[in-house]
C-alpha positions in Angstrom: 0.0 0.0 0.0 1.5 3.3 -1.1 0.4 5.2 2.1 2.5 2.8 4.2 5.7 3.7 2.3 8.1 6.5 3.0 7.6 9.4 0.6 10.2 12.0 -0.2 8.9 15.1 -1.8 10.8 17.6 -3.8 9.6 21.2 -4.2 11.9 24.1 -4.9 14.9 22.0 -3.8 13.2 21.4 -0.4 13.2 17.8 0.8 10.9 16.6 3.5 9.8 13.2 4.7 6.4 11.9 5.5 5.1 8.6 6.9 1.8 7.1 8.0 2.1 6.0 11.6 0.1 4.9 14.7 -0.2 7.5 17.4 -0.5 7.1 21.2 -0.1 9.4 24.1 2.2 9.4 27.1 2.6 11.3 30.3 5.8 12.7 32.0 5.7 10.1 34.7 8.3 7.5 35.8 5.6 4.8 35.2 5.7 5.7 31.5 9.2 7.0 31.0 12.6 6.5 32.6 13.8 7.9 36.0 14.0 11.4 34.6 10.5 12.1 33.2 10.9 15.9 32.9 13.9 15.6 30.6 13.4 14.1 27.2 15.9 11.9 25.3 17.2 15.0 23.5 17.9 16.7 26.8 14.9 19.1 26.4 13.5 20.1 29.9 9.7 20.0 30.3 7.5 22.2 32.4 6.3 20.0 35.3 2.9 21.8 35.5 2.1 21.9 31.8 4.4 19.5 29.8 2.0 19.4 26.8 2.6 23.1 26.1 5.9 22.2 24.5 4.1 20.1 21.8 6.6 17.3 22.2 6.5 13.9 20.4 8.5 10.8 20.8 9.2 8.7 17.8 9.8 5.0 17.5 13.5 4.2 16.8 12.8 3.0 13.2 11.6 6.6 12.4 15.0 8.0 13.4 16.1 7.6 9.8 13.5 10.2 8.8 13.3 12.5 11.8 15.9 13.8 14.2 15.7 15.5 17.6 14.6 19.1 17.2 12.7 18.5 13.9 9.5 20.5 13.4 6.8 18.2 12.1 3.1 18.5 11.2 0.5 15.9 12.0 -2.6 15.4 9.9 -5.5 12.9 10.3 -4.7 13.1 14.1 -7.9 14.8 15.3 -7.2 17.2 18.1 -3.5 16.5 17.7 -3.4 17.9 14.2 -0.8 20.7 13.8 2.9 21.4 14.5 4.9 19.3 17.0 8.6 18.9 17.8 10.6 15.7 18.0 12.4 15.6 21.3 12.0 12.0 22.6 12.3 8.4 21.5 10.2 5.4 22.3 11.2 2.0 23.7 12.8 -0.2 21.1 9.8 -2.6 21.1 7.7 0.0 19.2 7.7 0.3 15.4 6.2 2.9 13.1 4.7 4.8 15.9 4.7 8.2 17.6 3.8 9.2 21.1 2.3 12.6 22.0 3.2 14.1 25.4 0.1 15.0 27.3 -0.6 16.5 30.8 -1.2 14.3 33.8 -5.0 15.1 33.8 -5.5 14.4 30.1 -7.0 11.1 28.9 -4.9 8.6 27.1 -5.8 7.6 23.5 -4.5 6.0 20.4 -5.1 6.5 16.6 -4.1 4.8 13.4 -3.4 6.3 10.0 -1.8 9.5 11.2 0.5 11.3 8.7 3.7 12.8 10.1 5.6 15.2 7.8 8.8 17.1 8.4 8.4 20.8 7.8 
């Protein structure tokens, strides 16, 4: 299926990657991260009271070939998560073709399929 493949677009010598992925959410909590939940894998420090304000996503390790820490990406087909996000974290190695959206402790967990992530 074409939507499942990596696409590389060329427009005015600008290259960007896009991929259809699954999306889930995570919280800055030691139960869902490592022992330093307020510091992402890239070293980015999160606001403990409102971590979602940073619009951080974690990517599965297989997506590191397309996206790097600090990349600005746009999500589509992601409902309330549509829009611009920043890659600052990486997921456990057991996950493939997936992204995790950082949410606040009081937010409800959810997951979606068929989300398009594109590097801006």
